[in-house]
N, C-alpha and C positions, 0 to 999 in steps of 0.2 A: 611282570605285576613289581611294584616297589616294595619293601619293606612298610613303608608305611600304611599303602594301603592293608598289606597283610591285616595286620594287627588291626587297623580302622582307627588307629590315630593319629590327629593331626600332628606330627612331633614337634614344628619347631614353634608351634604357640604352647604344646606341652612344656618344652622347655624353656620359654621365654617366659611364662608364669612362675619359673621356679628359681631362675637363677640369680633372685635378690636374695633367696634364702641360702645360696652358697655364703655368699658376702656376709648374712647377718651371725653364718657358723662363724665364720672366722674373726669378727668383729666381736663375738661377745668370750670366744676364748683371748684376744687380745685386749680388751675389757676387762677381765677378768685377770689378768695376767698383772697388769698397775698397781690393783688389788693387792695381787699376791706379794709381789715386791715390795710395798709397803708395810705388811705383815713381815714378812722376812728379814728386812732390815733391824725390825726392833729387836727379833729374834735370835739374830748374828748377834748383838752389843758391839758398843762402839770399838772394843778393842780387835775384833778380828777383823771389823770393819776398815779400821785404820792401818789393821798388819796386811791386808791385801792391798790397799793403794801405796803405801809404801813398798811393796815387794816389786810393784809394776813401777813405779819410779825408780827403784835402784835398776832393772832390768833396761828401762827406758836411758839410765846415764851409760849406764854400762853400754850398750852399744852406742851413741854417740859420742862418748869418747876415743874411738877409734875409726869413726864412722869413714869408709870409703879410704883409708888407709891399706895400702897390702899387708898383710900376715907371714907369716911360716906357711905353708900348703904342705899337709900329708894324708892320706886317706884318712885316717881318724880323725882329723882336725874338720877337715870336708864335710865328712858324714857328719861328726855331731852339730856342726854349722846349721846343714841344714835340717836337724830335729828341732833344734831349740829353733830355728824361725818357725817353725811348721807349730811348734806348740804353742808359741810366745803369738803369732796370728792369730788364734784361736781362743783366746784367753777372755775376750769379750763376749763370744756366743756361750764360751762354756759358762761366766757369769749370769747369761739372760736365761738359760734352761735351767738352772738349778732356781736363781730367784724369782722367777716367772712359773712355778709349780710344773717345771716338764720334768719330772723327777725322772720314768724312766729313758726317756732321750737323754738327761744328764749323765745319768748312770753309764752310758753308753759311750759317752764322750767322754765321761773320766777314763773308762777303763782305756780308752786310746790313748790319752794323756799318759797313763801307768805304763803302759806298754812306750811308748816315746822317751820318760826315764830307764826305765830298763833295757832299753835299745842302747841308750847312753851309756849306761853301766858297761852294758857288753862289748861295749868301740872298745871300752876304756880299759875292758880285761884283755880283749882279743878274740873275743870269741863269737861274736856276732855271726849270724848264718844268713845270707840274701835271703830272700825269700821266705825265712822262716818268722814263726811268730817270736817274738821275742818270750824266753824264760825267765819266771819272773824271781827265781832265786839266784839270782845276777842284778836285783834290782837290792836296794834299802833294805833293812831288818823290817821287816812287818807287810811288805809290800804283798807278799801272798795270799797273807788272809783276805787285804784286802782286795786284792783282785778277784779273787773267789766271790767274794761279797758281790761287787760289782759285775760278773758275770750272772749272778742269780739275779739280778736283778732284767738287766740286758736282754736277759734270752728269752725271746716269746715263747719258749717252752713251759713255764714259769708261769702260769695264769691263774695259780692261787695267791703269789707273791704280789702278783701284778693288781692284781682286785683289791689290795691293801694299798696302791699306790695310789688308783684312780677312784677310790671310791669317796664320796665326798659325805661328813657327817655335818650334823647340826645336834647341838645339844648332847654328844655322845652318841647319837644315833643315826645309823649310816643311814643314806639316802640312794645310795645304788652306784653302778657306775654310769661316770659322766665324761663326755669330750670335752665338758667344760674344765677347764684343772680347777683341784682343792689345795688348799693350805696345807702342809702337814710341816708343823714347828719341826720335831724331831727329825726327819728326814733331810730336810732343807737344810739346818745346822750344820747334820754329820756330814751331807757330799760338800756344802759351805767348806769345812772344815778340811776333807780331806783336798777339792780344788787350792785350800791356799795351803797347803804342806808340800802340793806339788808345784806351786809355784816358788816356795822357798828351797826345795831341794834342785828343781831347774835353772833357778838364780842362782846358785851356789856354781851348777855345772855351766853356766854361762861366764863365771867369773872365773873360774879354771879354765874354759877356752880361752878366752882372750891373755889368760899368761903362758899357754903356749901357742897363740898366736904372735905374741908381742914379746914374750919374756919378764920377769919380773919388772915391774913397774910401779914407781910408787904415785903414779895419779890416779891407780886403782887403790890405793891403801886406803883415803877416806872411805870408798866404798864397800870395801870387805866390811869396814869398823859399822857401817851403817847395818851393812845385811846383818850382821852377829847382835846388834839391837836388837833387831827388829824378830830376830828367831827366840831371844830369851823372852820379849817381851810376850810371843804367841806361849810359848813353852807355861811363864809365871802365868799365863791369861788362862792356862789350860785346856787350851786349842788344841796342841801336839805334845804327844808324848815325850819325845826328846828333838833335838837340833842338831 
């Protein structure tokens, strides 16, 4: 006797009648994501959005300056190049998670990005241990506190915290947990500022890597000066504490 006959359900028909529901579930999430993105852009403000765009342009200019030109090879340089490439490859995905209301997933990705930054500093200090989670005490000042906060959000063992990020509200009244994302301005701005800070720090590490690859090169000076301008803009805008 088949499983279908045992339960007395014509399983193919049962599934076929409900397949469109799966498509609709995803469509509701994606549709809401675009609404949240518009709300998030207003919450971030022009200076933060402009800072992110300029940092991406700085990274692009840095990568392009010596594209396909061999440089000095050392284990440190090679390891940092891989780490930086993995970070910049994912910046678009990270931004989408934050700006489309996927705060729990965004926290997990930002935690990984912070680990990438930490590993870069471990490599520079000669303390990186293969297979070991990067130790945030080797990261820039303040990273340990940020890492702890991200870990609290990203870890599924904190359901009370997750509820605050997954609950929708209307006129200040909670409407319960939903799979459809809801916009939370304070969370979105905090995560986005962290994302931009990581961009700032890893853009600096990219410029440092270029000097190690090719030696002091005056062609990078305008890019470095540009980075400094953006860093000061972000500090003056109150988006980061230090540069």
